[in-house]
C-alpha positions in Angstrom: 40.3 -60.9 29.9 37.4 -59.1 31.5 35.0 -61.2 33.6 31.6 -61.9 32.3 28.5 -60.1 33.5 25.5 -62.2 34.1 22.2 -60.9 35.5 19.1 -63.1 35.8 15.9 -61.6 34.5 13.2 -60.3 36.8 9.7 -59.1 36.1 11.0 -55.6 35.5 14.6 -56.2 34.2 16.0 -58.2 31.3 18.4 -61.1 31.3 22.0 -59.9 30.7 24.7 -62.1 29.5 27.9 -60.3 28.5 30.7 -62.9 28.1 33.7 -61.8 26.1 35.3 -65.2 26.3 32.3 -66.9 24.8 31.7 -63.8 22.5 28.1 -63.7 23.8 26.5 -60.3 24.4 22.7 -60.7 25.1 20.1 -58.4 26.5 16.7 -60.2 26.6 13.3 -59.8 28.3 11.4 -56.9 29.7 13.1 -53.7 30.7 11.2 -51.2 32.9 13.2 -50.8 36.1 12.1 -48.1 38.4 15.6 -46.6 38.2 17.0 -47.3 34.7 20.3 -45.5 35.5 21.0 -47.8 38.5 20.2 -51.0 36.5 22.1 -50.1 33.4 25.1 -48.5 35.0 27.1 -51.7 35.6 26.2 -52.9 32.0 27.5 -49.8 30.4 30.6 -49.7 32.6 31.3 -53.4 31.8 31.0 -52.7 28.1 33.2 -49.6 28.3 35.9 -51.8 30.0 35.4 -54.5 27.4 35.8 -51.9 24.6 39.4 -51.4 25.7 40.3 -54.9 24.5 37.3 -56.3 22.5 36.9 -59.6 20.7 37.6 -59.9 17.0 33.9 -59.6 16.5 31.3 -58.2 18.8 27.8 -59.6 18.3 25.2 -57.8 20.5 21.8 -59.4 20.5 18.9 -57.4 21.9 15.5 -59.0 22.4 13.3 -56.7 24.5 9.6 -57.5 24.7 8.8 -54.3 26.5 10.9 -51.4 27.6 10.2 -48.0 29.1 11.7 -44.6 28.0 14.5 -44.8 30.6 15.6 -48.1 29.2 15.5 -46.8 25.6 18.0 -44.1 26.6 20.3 -46.7 28.1 20.1 -49.0 25.1 20.9 -46.1 22.9 24.0 -45.5 25.0 25.0 -49.2 24.6 24.5 -48.8 20.8 26.8 -45.8 20.8 29.5 -47.9 22.6 29.1 -50.5 19.8 29.4 -47.7 17.2 32.5 -46.5 18.9 34.0 -50.0 18.5 33.2 -50.0 14.8 34.7 -46.5 14.3 37.9 -47.8 16.0 38.1 -50.5 13.3 36.6 -53.4 15.1 33.9 -55.7 13.6 30.5 -55.4 15.4 27.0 -56.5 14.7 23.8 -55.6 16.6 20.8 -58.0 16.1 17.4 -56.6 17.2 15.0 -59.5 17.7 11.3 -59.1 18.2 8.2 -61.3 18.1 6.3 -61.6 14.8 3.5 -59.1 14.8 5.1 -56.8 17.4 5.1 -53.7 15.3 6.1 -51.4 18.2 9.3 -53.3 18.8 9.9 -53.6 15.1 9.6 -49.8 14.8 11.8 -49.2 17.8 14.4 -51.5 16.2 14.3 -49.4 13.0 14.8 -46.2 15.1 17.8 -47.7 16.8 19.2 -48.6 13.4 
């Protein structure tokens, strides 16, 4: 089984907890790294590797308080990887969480949907 990926949050980057064994896939916090490609590359590679032998059900939870345009592109890429799982016949759910009253995050969640 693939090792877990755990990244502590910083002021500019979100907490990442991708743990196939625990069936936990979480992206939480603020995401505006100076180089979104560099930050998200290991996450996307991990998820691509995970996709080769996924869990029975993949539950991805995203709770981003703030994110820049570079992060949006990478989160879209992550969503496409989840969509690929579903198209391959695997069960997958994405939960977009946001704070009550945060209309911008709510709208972005609808766009991702």
